[in-house]
N, C-alpha and C positions, 0 to 999 in steps of 0.2 A: 504493500500500500504506500509506504513511504517513498519507494523508488518511483512509482507512478506519479506521485505528487511532485517529486523533484523534477521528473521529466517534463511534466506539464508546466511547471514554473520556468524551466529552462527554455521551453518553446515560446512561452509568453515573452520572456525577457529578450530572446534573440529576435523575435518578430517585431516587437514594439520598440526595441532599442532603449530600454530603461537606462536612466542615468541618475547621478547624484551630484549635488554641489559639494565642494570641499569646505566643510563647515556650514552650518545652516544659515538661514536668513540672508542670503545674498540679495542684491537689489532686484534681481529677476525673481526672487522669492521673498516671502515674509515668513520668518521662522524657517521651516523647511518646506513650505508650500509655494509652488510656482504661481506667479501672478497670471501667466498665460503661456501657452505654447502654440502660437499662431503667428506666422510672419506678418499677416495683415494687421492683426490686433497689436502685435509688439511694436510695429513701426509707429503706431499712434498711441504710445504710452501704455500699452497693455490694457486699454479700456475694454472691459469684457461685458458691459451691460449697455443697453439701449443701442445696440448695433444690429443692423439688418443685413449684414453682409459677411458674417463670420460664423460658419456652422459650428466650429469647435467651441464656441461660447455656450453651447447648450447646457452644460452643467452649471455655469455661472448665472445664466439668464434664461431659464426654461420657457418662460412665457413668450419671449421674443421670437421663437421659431415660428410663431403664427405669422410673422411678417414676410416669410419666404413664400413667394407666389409660385415658385417652381422648385422641383427637387434640386438639391445642391450637395456637392461632395467637396470636402477640404482635406488636404494631406499636408503635413509639415515635417521637416527634419531639421534638427538644430545641432550645432556644436557648442557645447557649454564649457567655458574655460575659466574657472575661478583660480585665484592666486592668493595664498595666505603666507604671512610671516609671523614669527613668534620669538619673544625673548623674555627671560626671567633672570633671577639671581644666579642660577646654575648655568644659564646660557646667555651671558651678557651681550654677545654679538647677535645681530639679527639673523635668525635662521629662516631660510625659505623652505616652505613646504613643496613637495614634488608637484609639478604642474601636470594636470591631466586634462585632456579634451574629451568630455563625456557626450556620447550621442543621445539625443532625445527625439521622440517622434510622437505625433498625434494624428488622429483620423476621426472624421465625423461625417455622417450622412443625414440630410434632411429629406425624408421620403415624400412621395406624392400624397396629396391630401385625400383621405378616404371620404371625407365630407368637407363642405366648404368651410365649416367652422372648426374643423379638427385638424391638427398638425401633429406630426411625430418625427422623432429623430433618434439616432443611436450614435454613441461615440466611445472612444477610448483615448485616454491621455495620461501622461505621467503626472503625479501630484508633485513630486520633488524628492528631496532627500537631504542627507548631510554626509560629511566625511572629512577626513584629513589624512595627511601622509607626511609625517615628520620623523626624523631620527635626532633625539635630543639627549642631553646629559641629565641624569636625575641625581639629586644630592645624596640619597642613600644607595640607590641601585647602581649608580655609576654611569659611564658613557654608553652611547649607542643604544639607547632605549627607544623602541618603536612606539610611536603614538599614531595609531592608524584606525580609521573607521570607514565604513561604507554601508549606507542605508539608502534604499530606493523604494518607491511605491508608485502604483498606477491604479486608475479606476476605469471602469467600463460599465455601461448600462444604457437604458432607454429613457427618453423624455417625451412627454406629450404636452400639448397646449390647446386650449379651447378659447375661441373668440366669443365672449359673453355679451358684448355690445359693440357697436361700431367704434373701432380703434382701440378697444380694451380687450386684453386677453389674460388668461390665467394659465399657469403652467406648473408641472410637477415632474420629478424624475426620481429614479432609484438607481443605485450603482453598487457594485461590489468593488472593494479595494484589496489589491494584493500587494504585499510588501515583503521585503527581505533585508536582513542585515548580514552581509557577507562576512564582515569582520568587524570586531570592536576590541582592540587590544591597546593597552597602555597601563602605566602605573596608576593605582588608585589608593586612596587613604580612607581610614575610618577612625572614629574616636576609640581610645582604648576600652571605654566602657561598653562598646558594641561587641566586644569579644569576651564572652562569659569565662573562658579559660584563663584570661589574664587576671580576673578577680580571684580565681581560685589560687593561682600562683602567688599572688600578693600576700595571701594569708599564711604562707609556709615559713616566713621569716619576718621578724619585726622590723628589719631594716629595708625590706623590699619596697614598701610603699614610698618611703623617702627617696630611695634610689631612682624610682620611676616617676617621681612627682613632676619632673619637667617634660615628660613624654606626653605630648598632646595629640599624637596621631600614630596610627599603625599603617605601614605601607606594604602593599603587595603588588605584584604584576599580574594583570588579568589578560588572558588571551581567549576570546570567545569568537565563534564563527558559525555561519550557516543557520541563522534563524530565518524562518519564514512563516507567513500566516495571512489570514483574511479578515476583513471587516465589512460592514454594510453601512450605507449612508443614504440620505435622501435630500432633495432640494425642492423648494417651492418658490413661486414668484408671480409677479404681476407686471404687465407692460402696457403702455399707452402711447399711441402716436396720433398727433394732430395733423390737420391738413396744411399747417404752416411750416412743415419740416422739422417740428420738434418731437423728439422721442424721449420718454422717461420710463425707466424700469427699476424694479427693486426685487431682491431675492434673498432667501435665507437657505443655508445648508446646515445640516445636522452635524454634530460631533460624531466621528467614526473612531471606534476603539479597535486597534490592531493588536491581536494576541499572537505573538511570534514565539514559536517553540521549535523543537527538533534540533537544537544546537548542542554543541559541546563547549566547555569552558575549562581552561587550565588556570588555576590560581597558584602563584608561586610566592611563598612567604619566606623563602630561604634566607634572604638578606636580612629581613626583619628578625627572623629566628636567631641568626648569628649575632645580630646586635643585642638582642635580648639575652642571649647566652653569655655574651661578653659582660654585660652589666651584672648578671648573677655571679659570674666568676670574680669580678671586681669586688663585689660585696663580701664574698668569702675571704678574699685576701685582705681587705681593709678592716673588717670587723671581727674576723676569726683567726687572723694571723697565719693563714695557710699559704704555702707556696703555690705558684701558678698551677703546677701539675696536680697537687692535692685539691686545689680549688675546683679545677675542671672535673676531677673525679667526683668530688662532693656534689657539684651541680648536676652531673649526669645521674647521680643516685637520687637527687631530689626530683628530677624530671621523670625518672623511672618510677618513683613512688606515685607520681601523678598519672602514670600510664603512658608516658611518652618514650619513644625510642629514637634517640638522635640519629641513628644510622638510616632511618627512613626519610630524613629531611623534612621539609615543610612545603612540598609541592603536591597538589591534588588535582584530579580531573573530575569534572561534574557533567551531568546533564543540565542544560540551561534553557530558560525561556525568559521573555521580557514582554513589556507592553508599551506601546506608544499610542498617542491619540492625535488624529487630525482634528483641529478645533472647529466648533461651530463658527459660522461666519455670516455676516449680513452686509449688504451693500446696496448703493443707489447709483444709477448711472443716468446721464443726460447727454443726448446727442442733438445738435442743431445744424440743419442744413442752411447756413447763412445765405449762400448764393448757390447757383448750380455748380460752381467750381469749388466752393469752400465749405468744409464741414468741421465743426468743433465738437469734441467729445470730452466729458468730464466724468469722474467716478470717485466715490469714497467707499472704503471697505473697513469693517471692524472684524477682528478675529479674537476669539475668547481663549487665548493661550493660558490664562491663569487657571482655568479649569482643566485644560487638556494636558498641560505639561507641568505638573507640580513635582512629581517624583517619577523617575524612570526605574522601575524595580528589575534588578537582575536576580532571578529566582534560580538558585543552584540546588541540585539534589544529587543524591547517590555519590557523595564525595568518597574517594578511595584511599585517603591517607588519614589514619587515626590521629597522628600528631596535629594536623590541621584541624581535625574535628575537635580535639581537646582545646586548642587555642581559641577556636571560634565559639564552640558550644559547651566546653567543659565536659564533653562526653565523647569517648573514642568511637562509639557506635552511631553517633548522630552525624550523618554526612549531608545535612541540609543547611543551606545558608542563603539568606536574601540580603543583597546589598542594594539599598535604595539610593540611586544617584539623585541628589537633591537639585532639581532644576529651578523650580519656583519662578517660571516665566511669568511675564506680565502681559496684559492685553495689548494689542497693537492696532494702530490706525494707519491706513494707507490713503494717500491722495494722488490722483492721476489727472493729467491734462494733456490732450493731444489735438493736433490739427491735421487736416488732409486737404491738399490742393490738387485739382484735376486739370492739368493743362490741355488734355485731349481726351477723347472718348474712351481710350483704352489705357491711359497712363494716369497713375496716382502717385503723388509725393507726400510723404507723411513724416511727422516729427512729434516729439513729446517729451515730457518730464514726469517722473514719479518719485514719490517719497513714501517710505514705509518705516514707522518707528521700530526700533530694535526691542524685541520682547525679552531679551536676556539681561538680568541685572548683573552689576559688576561683581557681586559676591558668589555667582555661580558660573561665570564665563570660564570655559576651559577649552583647550586647544582642539578637541574633537568636535566641539559643538558651540562655536563662538557666536554665530547669528548677529553679525554686526553691520554689514553694508546697508546703507539707508537711502542713498540718492542714486538715480540713474537717468541718463538721457537716452533717447531712442530716435531712430531714423529708419525709414523704409521706403521702398518703391514698388509699385505694381505696374506690370506691363504685359503685353501680349507677345508671345514668341511662337510663330508658326501656328497661330490660332489657339495656343495654350495660355491661359491667364496665370502668369507666374508672379510670385511675391518674394521679396528679399528684405530682411530687416536686420538691424544691428542694435543691440542694447549694451550700453557700457556703464558700469558702476565704478567711479573713481575710488581710489583707496580710502578706506575708513578705518579709524583706530579706536580700540576700546582698551581701557586699562583696568585690570583686576583690582578689587579693593585692597587697600594696604593692610587691613586687619579683618579677621573674622570671615575669611573665605570659606565657604561651605565644602569645597572640594579639595582642600589641602593647601599646605603652606607654599607649595611650588607655584601656585597661581596668585599669591599675594604680590601686588605690584607688577604682575606680568603684563606685557603689551602684545596685543594681537592686531594685525591689520589684514584687510581683505580688499581685493578689487576683482572685477569680473567682466567678462565679455561673452555675449551670446550672439551667435550668427545663425539666422534661421532662413531656410528656403521653403517655400510652400506654393500651393496652387489651389484655386477654388473654381470648380466647374459648376455651371448651372445647366440643367437639362430641359 
């Protein structure tokens, strides 16, 4: 069953060309959700509501498919090129993340009307994703530590619209969302009180609590991969067009929870275990007058009494699952045909990130190393462990403004600007999930080539910087005062056919 599921996922990914951004919330996305994947819409600031000429907008603006008088097909292919840098106390020089060009694609069809007042369509498009690719030094773990992630998601489904009065239509749609995390590996920290076994060890000698008083985090290296799963969502909207060239639409999309499982994870606490062992040895030498050799033997005996075997180390393999949510969102769009040649489009969008991404739980089960089980749970037989990545994202707002000029019957020139607030607070930003770029400028052109209506667009987000809080960072000391930058370029080719 699992092999068939993996095969199906591979076919979907290869056919649709799923992709990710490197780090979430690039300017072509907000959080990890794409603003659009349409060459025609992207050229005009990615306005996805109140448009009568972009079939792939059907998930954003279901009621507007009623404005299509004829069947239409749209196809797009993008090259998504984000660029990240990172520096912190352990990496004082600016470190460039590996640059990848990710392919993205979308497809939508608006069908023939079965009734004058009824319209339908079906589409598939990538939602977005996140990721990073760095090799950095870690204060405890040492040089050449990999900080790497890769998440991607797409949705597909049908949409219908009904014209309920002249110029007024209502629409609704449902979609399935498929997602995968191919890899998520990097150092991570947790407070010592999150490990029940540490509390047990502290009780074995009166000096241990004082020796560990300055330790405010425990560090491990996590390497997990091959998560995948599904979720369901829905969208509803209303659209109105007047006889004066004015169009207005509004829509809402539900929160979609993605339960991702089937993964494996390796948690390596060897360096933390060695550091802890060294403190225990130091205590024996300082307070009990032992030689180093005798102190090491004594500590080994103490750990053996607790059920630990130093020869097994502190590296464990788990089954893993996690959960992500695509937030509910709502938006309003306005399009005005000022003259036969000029069109102006505006849009505002709200996303409920505070509800969707509060904590990203990594649920680990069936751990195979009793030493790690003791450190984490105080029980060598308990191989279950949940690490809650504290994200605590904030709601975001996006504003878009675009213009289109038609110098001829088959040619369109487009330009625009968009701004999306960064949902990630400074005390949870980290290198695999920075979500920082906020501004973007867009340009596009539509033209006929041998009778084929082609579209090309370019979206560029200039470099944006975010600085991790200097104190109280929720994801570890290494991100205190860290500096992350991101810039991004997206080139999209597309075509829209009417039949």
